[in-house]
N, C-alpha and C positions, 0 to 999 in steps of 0.2 A: 705834474701839480703848477709847476713854473709854465708852460706852454698855455695852458689854460686865463693862467691870473695875465700874462703875458698878453695874450688875444684879446682880454678886455682893454687892458691899458691902451692898447695899438689901434682897439673901436674910438677909443676915446680921443684919443692922438689925430684920427683920419679926419672921423665926425667935422664938416664944415672945413675943410682947409682944402687948398687947392694942390694938385702935385706937384709946384716949383719948391713951394713950403716942406711939405712933406719930405719931399727929397733931399733937401735941404738939412729936415732934421735928423732922418735915415743914415747922412753921411757925419754926421757930427757922434751918433749914436754908433755907428759901425767903428768909431775913431776910442770909445770910450769902452768900446764889448773887446776890443784888442788887447784893452789892458788888464782885463780878466785872464789874461795867460799867464800873468806872471803871479807868481805865486806869493811875492812882496806885498803885492797888492792888494791879491785873496785875503792874506790877514790882514791887512789896514782896514777893509773894510767889513773884517766878520769880526774884529777886534772890540771886545767890549769895553776897554779901556778910551777908545777913541770914541769923541762926541759927534753925534751924528752930524752938527751942524760942519765940524771938521770934517767928515766923511764926503759932505755934501761938495764941500770947498774943493777936497782934492780933485771929485770927479767935474768938476765944472772944470778945473784947471786942465783939463786933459784936451779941452777943444780951448783953440787958438780967440774965435771970435762966437761964443754961444750967444745966440738969441735968447729970447724973452720966454719964447716958450718952452726951447729947452732945458732952461734953467730952472723957471718952474718947474717943470714937467720934474726933473732930479729932485728940487726940492720937495717936492712931493712925495717922492719913491724912500727919499731920506727918513721924509718927517713917519710914513709908515713902516721904515725898515726893510725896506726891498730892493734896497739897492745892488742884491748880487741877480738881481732878473733882467739885470739891465742887458745883456748879452739875449736872453730871450729874445725883450722884446724888438733889440736891432733885426733879428731873423726873423720873428714874425711878419715886423712893419716893412722888410724888403721883399718878403712875397706878396704884401697887399699890395707895396710899389708894383711890384709887376703883373699882378692882377689889374691893377687901370691903365695901366698900358699894353695888355696883351701881349706881354713878354715871356717866355719862358725857357728855364733850363732844364735840361735833362743830360739823364748818362744812358750811352750804350754799353752793355758789360760782353766782351766774348776772352773766349782762350786767345786769341792771336789778333796782332793789329791791322786792322778795317784800312783801306785805302781812304783819303780824303775827299775822293771825289764820291764815294761810296758810302762815306757817312755824309753828308754834305746833301747826296739823294735821298735818305733816309729822310733828313732835316726838310725838308725841299717836300718831301711826300706827309710828312707828320702836319707841317704847317698847315697845308693847304686842306687836309683832313680836317683840322680842328679851326682851321680859321684863328692862327695864332700867329705869332712871332719866335719862334722856335732855334735857340743853338743847345749844339749835341756836343758833352766831351766824351771819351771817349775811355773805357778803364779794361784793361789787360788783366783776367783773371783765369780762375780754374772753374768759369760758370761754360760747359758742354755743349755750345749750340747758341743763341743771338736774344738777348736785352735788352729793351728799351725802356728806361724807366724814365715819366715827363712828374716829378714829385708836385709841381705846384698844380698839372690838374688832374693828378688820381690815375697817372695813366700805366700800366705796366703791362707792353708787349713781350714775350716771351716764345721763342721755340728751343728746345732740348732735346737731342738725337736721342735721350733717354726715355723721354716721357713720348716722340714718335715710335719708339721701340715697342712700349706696355704699350700702348693703343692699336699696334700693330698685332699684337697679339692676341688683345683680347678679341678685337673683331675676326681677327683668324680661326680662334675658340667657338663663337657666337654661331660665326656659319656654319661649323661643324656639328 
């Protein structure tokens, strides 16, 4: 639910603005959203005893030099009592900036560490295939195979040993 609300606010923030000003607002929102990791900060934001104007002042004080757009945006969220969705807005704004810059981040899941050359080779192939700038990181987990997940593009490609084995058995059974 918060994601849907955040998307509407981000759409309003992005409309009619250039990438430079949006990036500036995004940096400030990322700083603000990092404060939501603190329990004390969350308790102040969610407290009914603290006035909305004091909450807005607290949030704006987290940014060294808040521009007019950010100040008005935070005031609007304070009036609507939606300050707690700021981390969702910051996250969605990062996704929108990535789309504007045609830059995406993905993750390669494997059960053993791959060489950096191999990961960069995968990166180059996918960059060429989707015509984007792509940066891949590696996540070593218990996935038995390899899976590439590029969230911003909505792409997930995987190859697992278990799936191959199942498909081979099905193929053999159909041939008989």
